[in-house]
C-alpha positions as CSV (number, residue, x, y, z in Angstrom):
1,M,2.9,-10.6,-4.0
2,L,4.3,-12.7,-1.2
3,L,7.6,-11.0,-1.4
4,A,6.1,-7.5,-1.4
5,T,3.9,-8.1,1.6
6,I,6.6,-9.9,3.7
7,N,8.9,-7.0,3.0
8,S,6.4,-4.5,4.1
9,G,5.7,-6.3,7.4
10,T,9.3,-6.9,8.2
11,L,10.3,-3.3,7.7
12,I,7.4,-1.8,9.7
13,I,8.2,-4.0,12.7
14,A,11.9,-3.0,12.5
15,L,11.2,0.8,12.6
16,P,11.9,1.4,16.3
17,D,15.1,-0.6,16.0
18,L,16.1,1.4,12.9
19,E,15.6,4.7,14.8
20,R,17.9,3.6,17.6
21,S,20.5,2.0,15.3
22,L,20.8,4.8,12.7
23,R,19.9,7.6,15.0
24,T,17.3,8.9,12.5
25,S,14.8,11.7,13.2
26,L,11.2,10.8,13.4
27,L,10.6,12.4,10.0
28,E,13.4,10.4,8.4
29,L,12.0,7.2,9.9
30,V,8.6,7.9,8.4
31,W,10.1,8.7,5.0
32,V,11.9,5.3,4.9
33,I,8.4,4.0,4.4
34,L,7.0,6.9,2.4
35,V,9.7,7.3,-0.3
36,Y,9.3,3.6,-1.4
37,M,5.5,4.1,-1.7
38,I,5.8,7.4,-3.5
39,A,8.4,6.0,-6.0
40,S,6.3,2.9,-6.7
41,T,3.1,4.9,-6.8
42,V,4.3,7.6,-9.2
43,L,6.1,5.2,-11.5
44,V,3.6,2.4,-11.5
45,L,1.6,4.0,-14.4
46,S,4.8,4.6,-16.4
47,A,5.8,1.0,-15.7
48,G,2.5,-0.2,-16.8
49,R,2.7,1.8,-20.0
50,L,6.3,0.6,-20.7
51,S,5.2,-3.0,-20.0
52,D,2.4,-2.6,-22.6
53,Q,5.0,-1.3,-25.1
54,F,8.0,-3.6,-24.5
55,G,6.5,-6.7,-23.0
56,R,5.0,-7.5,-19.7
57,K,7.3,-10.5,-19.0
58,R,10.5,-8.5,-19.5
59,A,9.3,-5.7,-17.3
60,Y,8.2,-8.0,-14.5
61,V,11.5,-9.9,-14.4
62,M,13.4,-6.6,-14.5
63,G,11.4,-5.4,-11.5
64,F,12.5,-8.5,-9.5
65,V,16.2,-7.9,-10.3
66,L,16.1,-4.2,-9.4
67,F,14.2,-4.9,-6.2
68,A,16.8,-7.5,-5.2
69,F,19.7,-5.2,-6.0
70,A,18.2,-2.3,-4.0
71,S,17.5,-4.5,-1.1
72,L,21.2,-5.6,-1.0
73,G,22.3,-1.9,-1.0
74,A,19.7,-0.9,1.7
75,G,21.2,-3.4,4.1
76,F,24.6,-1.6,3.9
77,A,23.1,1.9,4.5
78,G,25.0,3.8,7.2
79,N,22.5,6.5,7.9
80,G,18.9,7.5,7.3
81,T,19.6,9.4,4.1
82,Q,21.4,6.5,2.5
83,L,18.6,4.2,3.4
84,I,16.0,6.5,1.9
85,L,18.0,6.6,-1.4
86,W,18.1,2.8,-1.6
87,R,14.4,2.7,-0.7
88,I,13.7,4.9,-3.7
89,L,15.4,2.4,-6.0
90,Q,13.5,-0.4,-4.3
91,G,10.3,1.5,-5.1
92,I,11.2,1.7,-8.8
93,G,11.6,-2.0,-8.9
94,G,8.4,-2.4,-7.0
95,A,6.6,-0.3,-9.6
96,F,7.3,-2.8,-12.3
97,L,6.1,-5.6,-10.1
98,F,2.9,-3.9,-9.0
99,A,2.1,-2.7,-12.5
100,N,2.2,-6.2,-13.9
101,A,1.0,-8.5,-11.2
102,A,-2.7,-8.0,-11.6
103,A,-2.4,-7.8,-15.4
104,I,-0.6,-11.2,-15.5
105,V,-3.2,-12.8,-13.3
106,T,-5.9,-11.3,-15.5
107,D,-4.2,-12.6,-18.7
108,A,-4.0,-16.1,-17.1
109,F,-7.6,-16.7,-16.2
110,P,-11.0,-16.4,-18.1
111,R,-13.4,-13.8,-16.9
112,E,-15.6,-16.3,-14.9
113,Q,-12.7,-17.4,-12.8
114,L,-11.1,-14.0,-12.3
115,G,-12.7,-13.3,-8.9
116,L,-11.3,-16.5,-7.4
117,A,-7.9,-15.8,-9.0
118,M,-7.7,-12.4,-7.5
119,G,-9.0,-13.8,-4.2
120,T,-6.2,-16.3,-4.2
121,N,-3.7,-13.5,-5.0
122,T,-5.0,-11.5,-2.1
123,M,-4.9,-14.6,0.2
124,V,-1.2,-14.9,-0.7
125,A,-0.8,-11.3,0.3
126,A,-2.4,-12.0,3.6
127,V,0.0,-14.9,4.2
128,G,2.8,-12.5,3.6
129,L,1.3,-10.0,6.1
130,V,1.1,-12.8,8.7
131,I,4.7,-13.9,8.1
132,G,6.2,-10.5,7.6
133,P,6.0,-8.9,11.1
134,V,6.9,-12.2,12.9
135,L,9.9,-12.7,10.6
136,G,10.8,-9.0,11.0
137,G,10.9,-9.5,14.8
138,A,13.2,-12.5,14.4
139,L,15.5,-10.7,11.9
140,V,15.7,-7.6,14.0
141,A,16.9,-9.9,16.9
142,I,19.9,-10.8,14.6
143,S,20.4,-7.4,13.0
144,W,18.2,-4.8,11.2
145,H,20.3,-5.3,8.1
146,W,18.7,-8.7,7.5
147,V,15.3,-7.1,7.1
148,F,16.5,-6.0,3.7
149,W,19.1,-8.7,2.9
150,F,16.5,-11.5,3.1
151,N,14.8,-10.1,0.0
152,V,17.8,-10.7,-2.2
153,P,17.6,-14.5,-2.8
154,F,13.9,-14.4,-3.1
155,G,14.0,-11.5,-5.6
156,L,16.5,-13.4,-7.7
157,A,14.5,-16.6,-7.5
158,G,11.4,-14.7,-8.6
159,S,13.2,-13.3,-11.6
160,L,14.4,-16.8,-12.7
161,W,10.9,-18.3,-12.1
162,G,9.1,-15.6,-14.0
163,G,11.6,-15.8,-16.9
164,A,11.0,-19.6,-17.1
165,V,7.2,-19.8,-16.9
166,L,5.7,-16.6,-18.3
167,H,5.3,-15.6,-21.9
168,E,3.7,-12.7,-23.7
169,V,0.0,-13.0,-24.6
170,T,-0.9,-9.5,-25.9
171,G,0.5,-7.4,-28.7
172,R,2.8,-4.6,-27.9
173,S,1.9,-0.9,-28.5
174,E,3.7,0.7,-31.4
175,D,3.7,4.1,-29.6
176,R,7.1,4.6,-27.9
177,S,6.5,8.1,-26.6
178,F,6.9,8.8,-22.8
179,D,5.0,11.4,-20.8
180,W,7.8,13.1,-19.0
181,L,5.8,16.2,-18.1
182,G,3.0,14.2,-16.5
183,T,5.4,12.0,-14.6
184,I,7.3,14.9,-13.2
185,T,4.2,17.0,-12.2
186,F,2.6,14.0,-10.4
187,L,5.9,13.1,-8.7
188,L,6.5,16.7,-7.4
189,G,2.8,17.2,-6.5
190,L,2.3,14.0,-4.5
191,T,5.7,14.5,-2.8
192,G,4.8,18.0,-1.9
193,L,1.5,16.9,-0.4
194,V,2.9,14.1,1.6
195,Y,6.0,16.0,2.8
196,G,3.9,19.0,3.8
197,I,1.4,16.9,5.8
198,S,4.1,14.7,7.5
199,K,6.5,17.5,8.3
200,G,3.7,19.8,9.4
201,G,2.3,17.2,11.8
202,I,5.7,16.5,13.4
203,E,7.5,19.8,13.4
204,G,4.6,22.3,13.2
205,W,2.7,23.8,10.3
206,T,4.8,27.0,10.3
207,S,8.0,25.0,9.9
208,P,10.2,25.8,6.9
209,L,9.1,24.2,3.6
210,V,5.7,23.0,4.9
211,I,3.6,25.8,3.3
212,P,5.6,25.8,0.0
213,A,5.3,22.0,-0.2
214,L,1.5,22.2,0.2
215,I,1.2,25.1,-2.3
216,A,3.2,23.0,-4.8
217,A,0.8,20.1,-4.3
218,V,-2.2,22.4,-4.8
219,V,-0.7,23.7,-8.1
220,L,0.9,20.6,-9.5
221,L,-1.7,17.9,-8.9
222,P,-4.4,19.8,-10.9
223,A,-1.7,20.6,-13.5
224,F,-1.1,16.9,-13.8
225,V,-4.7,16.3,-14.8
226,A,-4.6,19.1,-17.3
227,V,-1.4,17.7,-18.8
228,E,-2.9,14.2,-19.1
229,R,-6.0,15.5,-20.9
230,R,-3.8,17.0,-23.6
231,H,-0.9,14.6,-24.0
232,R,-1.0,12.3,-27.0
233,A,0.3,9.3,-25.0
234,P,-0.4,10.2,-21.3
235,M,1.0,8.6,-18.3
236,L,-2.5,8.2,-17.0
237,D,-5.0,7.5,-19.8
238,L,-8.1,9.3,-18.3
239,S,-10.3,7.7,-20.9
240,I,-10.4,4.4,-18.9
241,F,-12.3,6.3,-16.2
242,R,-15.2,6.9,-18.5
243,N,-16.4,3.4,-17.6
244,R,-18.5,3.9,-14.5
245,L,-17.6,0.6,-13.0
246,F,-13.9,1.3,-13.3
247,S,-14.1,4.9,-12.0
248,T,-16.2,4.0,-9.0
249,A,-14.1,1.0,-8.2
250,S,-11.0,3.2,-8.5
251,A,-12.5,5.8,-6.1
252,S,-13.4,3.1,-3.5
253,A,-9.9,1.6,-3.8
254,F,-8.4,5.0,-3.0
255,A,-10.7,5.2,0.0
256,N,-9.7,1.7,1.1
257,G,-6.0,2.6,0.9
258,L,-6.6,5.8,2.8
259,A,-8.7,4.0,5.5
260,R,-6.6,0.9,6.2
261,F,-3.0,1.3,5.2
262,A,-1.8,3.3,8.2
263,L,-3.2,0.8,10.6
264,M,-0.2,-1.6,10.8
265,F,2.0,1.5,11.2
266,V,-0.1,2.6,14.2
267,F,-0.2,-0.8,15.9
268,V,3.5,-1.4,15.6
269,F,4.0,1.7,17.8
270,Y,1.0,0.8,20.0
271,F,2.4,-2.6,20.8
272,Q,6.1,-1.7,21.0
273,G,5.9,1.8,22.2
274,V,2.8,2.0,24.3
275,Q,2.6,-1.5,25.6
276,G,6.3,-2.2,25.6
277,N,6.3,-5.5,23.6
278,S,9.4,-6.9,21.9
279,P,9.6,-6.7,18.1
280,I,8.8,-10.4,17.7
281,L,5.9,-10.4,20.1
282,A,4.5,-7.2,18.4
283,G,4.8,-9.1,15.1
284,I,2.8,-12.0,16.3
285,K,0.2,-9.7,17.7
286,L,-0.3,-8.1,14.3
287,A,-1.3,-11.4,12.8
288,P,-5.1,-11.1,13.1
289,L,-5.1,-8.2,10.7
290,A,-3.8,-10.5,8.0
291,L,-5.7,-13.6,9.1
292,G,-9.0,-11.8,8.5
293,M,-7.9,-11.2,4.9
294,L,-6.6,-14.8,4.6
295,V,-10.1,-16.2,5.5
296,S,-12.3,-13.8,3.6
297,S,-10.4,-13.1,0.4
298,P,-10.9,-16.4,-1.5
299,L,-14.5,-16.7,-0.3
300,A,-15.2,-13.1,-1.5
301,G,-13.6,-13.9,-4.8
302,M,-15.8,-16.9,-5.4
303,W,-18.9,-14.9,-4.4
304,A,-18.0,-12.1,-6.8
305,D,-17.6,-14.6,-9.7
306,R,-21.2,-15.7,-9.2
307,R,-23.0,-12.6,-8.0
308,G,-20.9,-9.5,-8.9
309,S,-18.8,-7.3,-6.8
310,R,-21.0,-4.4,-5.6
311,T,-22.6,-6.0,-2.5
312,L,-19.3,-7.4,-1.2
313,A,-17.4,-4.1,-1.8
314,V,-20.0,-2.2,0.2
315,A,-20.1,-4.7,2.9
316,G,-16.3,-5.0,3.2
317,M,-15.9,-1.2,3.6
318,L,-18.6,-1.1,6.3
319,V,-17.1,-4.1,8.2
320,T,-13.7,-2.2,8.1
321,A,-15.4,0.9,9.4
322,V,-16.9,-1.0,12.4
323,G,-13.5,-2.5,13.2
324,L,-11.8,0.9,13.1
325,A,-14.5,2.5,15.2
326,L,-14.1,-0.3,17.9
327,M,-10.3,0.4,18.0
328,T,-11.1,3.8,19.6
329,L,-11.9,1.9,22.8
330,L,-8.2,0.8,23.2
331,Q,-6.2,2.0,26.1
332,R,-2.6,1.5,27.3
333,D,-3.4,-1.6,29.4
334,T,-6.2,-3.1,27.2
335,A,-6.0,-6.9,27.2
336,Y,-4.7,-8.2,23.8
337,V,-8.0,-10.1,23.0
338,W,-9.6,-6.8,22.1
339,P,-7.1,-5.3,19.7
340,G,-6.7,-8.8,18.2
341,L,-10.4,-9.1,17.6
342,Y,-10.7,-5.6,16.2
343,M,-7.8,-6.2,13.8
344,F,-9.4,-9.4,12.6
345,I,-12.6,-7.5,11.8
346,V,-10.7,-4.9,9.8
347,G,-8.8,-7.6,8.0
348,T,-12.0,-9.5,7.2
349,G,-13.5,-6.4,5.8
350,S,-10.5,-5.6,3.7
351,G,-10.4,-9.1,2.2
352,M,-14.1,-8.9,1.4
353,F,-13.4,-5.6,-0.5
354,N,-10.1,-6.1,-2.2
355,S,-10.4,-9.2,-4.4
356,P,-13.9,-8.5,-5.8
357,N,-13.0,-4.8,-6.4
358,T,-9.7,-5.7,-8.2
359,A,-11.4,-8.3,-10.3
360,A,-14.2,-5.9,-11.3
361,M,-11.6,-3.2,-12.3
362,M,-9.4,-5.6,-14.3
363,G,-12.2,-7.6,-15.9
364,V,-13.8,-4.6,-17.5
365,V,-10.8,-3.5,-19.7
366,A,-9.6,-4.9,-23.0
367,P,-6.5,-7.2,-22.8
368,H,-4.1,-4.8,-24.5
369,R,-4.9,-2.1,-21.9
370,R,-4.5,-4.2,-18.8
371,G,-1.0,-2.9,-18.0
372,I,-2.1,0.7,-17.8
373,A,-5.4,-0.4,-16.0
374,A,-3.3,-2.3,-13.4
375,G,-1.1,0.7,-13.0
376,A,-4.1,3.0,-12.5
377,R,-5.5,0.6,-9.8
378,V,-2.2,0.6,-7.9
379,L,-1.8,4.3,-8.3
380,V,-5.2,5.2,-6.7
381,Q,-4.8,2.7,-3.9
382,N,-1.2,3.5,-3.1
383,T,-1.9,7.3,-3.3
384,G,-4.5,6.7,-0.6
385,A,-2.0,4.6,1.4
386,V,0.7,7.3,1.2
387,I,-1.7,10.0,2.3
388,S,-3.0,7.7,5.0
389,I,0.4,7.4,6.7
390,A,1.1,11.1,6.4
391,F,-2.3,12.1,7.7
392,V,-2.4,9.7,10.6
393,L,1.1,10.7,11.6
394,A,0.1,14.4,11.5
395,V,-2.9,13.7,13.7
396,I,-1.1,11.4,16.2
397,T,1.9,13.7,16.7
398,S,-0.2,16.9,17.1
399,A,0.4,18.6,20.5
400,V,2.3,15.6,21.9
401,P,5.6,16.5,23.7
402,K,8.7,15.5,21.8
403,N,10.0,13.3,24.6
404,V,6.8,11.3,24.6
405,L,7.0,10.9,20.8
406,F,10.6,9.8,21.0
407,A,9.8,7.2,23.7
408,V,6.8,5.8,21.7
409,F,8.4,5.7,18.3
410,S,11.6,4.2,19.5
411,G,9.8,1.5,21.6
412,L,11.0,2.8,24.9
413,A,7.8,4.1,26.5
414,N,7.7,1.8,29.6
415,H,8.8,4.6,31.9
416,I,6.2,7.1,30.5
417,S,3.2,7.5,32.8
418,N,-0.4,7.1,31.7
419,A,-0.9,10.8,32.1
420,Q,2.0,11.6,29.8
421,L,0.7,9.1,27.2
422,E,-2.8,10.5,27.3
423,P,-2.3,13.1,24.5
424,F,-0.9,10.4,22.2
425,M,-3.7,7.9,22.9
426,G,-6.3,10.6,22.4
427,N,-4.8,11.6,19.1
428,M,-4.7,7.9,18.1
429,H,-8.4,7.6,18.7
430,T,-9.1,10.7,16.7
431,A,-7.1,9.3,13.8
432,L,-9.0,6.0,14.0
433,W,-12.4,7.8,13.9
434,C,-11.2,9.7,10.8
435,L,-10.3,6.4,9.1
436,A,-13.6,4.9,10.0
437,A,-15.4,7.9,8.4
438,V,-13.3,7.4,5.2
439,S,-14.3,3.8,5.1
440,V,-18.0,4.6,5.3
441,A,-17.5,7.1,2.5
442,G,-15.8,4.3,0.5
443,A,-18.9,2.1,1.1
444,A,-21.1,4.9,-0.3
445,I,-18.9,5.2,-3.4
446,S,-19.0,1.4,-3.9
447,A,-22.7,1.4,-3.7
448,A,-22.8,3.8,-6.7
449,R,-21.2,1.3,-9.1
450,P,-23.2,-0.7,-11.7
451,K,-24.6,-3.9,-10.3
452,E,-23.1,-6.2,-12.8
453,A,-19.7,-5.8,-14.5
454,P,-19.8,-6.0,-18.3
455,R,-17.8,-8.8,-19.9
456,P,-14.7,-7.7,-21.8
457,A,-14.9,-7.6,-25.6
458,V,-12.1,-10.2,-26.0
459,E,-11.7,-13.1,-23.6
460,P,-8.1,-13.4,-22.2
461,Q,-6.0,-16.4,-23.2
462,G,-3.9,-18.4,-20.7
463,A,-0.6,-16.7,-19.7
464,L,1.0,-19.7,-18.2
465,P,2.2,-22.7,-20.2
């Protein structure tokens, strides 16, 4: 979790430098982020299923090795296309890590301690989000290549550590079939949706491939659901959503990803592009977003262990909505105390929501299905996150002159006047209002869940020696 969140923060803070160094287009720059998320999102269910079949420990260690290898290659990329291909491979490794992380934690702790365990895991994620942007700024000062190369020793260390301390605690599924049709339809459908939204926002909705990509999404995503209902061993086992707690918690996780994920992306360009800060200063300024999570996550986990997850999930989404709404007050010359405070509020709300919601989802499934349940949790949250970036980008870039967009996204907007920046700032405020509305909707969904999570039929055994 620490590696994943540090990697996310270091890369986002390096985006303006990547655009200048590799001479990427704005669309390529965005897809450096998106292809990793699409690969890890689409494959996380397949990775969860394969983990349940062949062993969680083996899949987890393999994910570390693949992530380290792809990070090494990404640092040698000579252009945007090469970097995107390496990021896809990174995403495949990330899928095996994401699919197993929550399942391993759930295996390791009894039900009454699961909220605290998930809260601690989220707290570690918050530490990574604090370190990542600051480290990214320092690494960019050396060379953007080190944003990727620093992952390599940590990925190898993680594989050795996992191989040494983890062991299997659940039986393996005898079914070795693989849902190729479901995987392909979801991959093409989600890619079409995200590509259509992102390209349409940047280059215009009549640009080539925008309409065909959106049509493909409209056809293939419902087709994916139809395939999963009929497949003997589906990529996404829809039966786990029959549990009301799991289904409502999944829907609110999707809303949380949609409402919050694009925020760091927006503020990197606000601090570097609009306010003209250096990468390392922009990284430091992003810290309150993670500090809010760091403070609230373990406390929320302990509360959820004693009193259930519903109240905190609702409150967390509402706190996030308040922080997002307050961000619409920001202007080019706003003193840092205000964006810092608003980011802390959003981070606090996110920490209040995430650990109880994850513990509720994972605690309600039987041990032998935790791999696929963890995959489903990551799928819905990451799908929301991918759409969040594409949607926010489409809103922010709408009707903004190309020269202004280039100046903002390459971190060179100091010479742009306030009048020239006004369309960009107005669109940023519109996007933030939309995200606040999504967060309120997520609170309503969370309120619909059962008050108390049922205990699993079989108590988990310790996963760590």
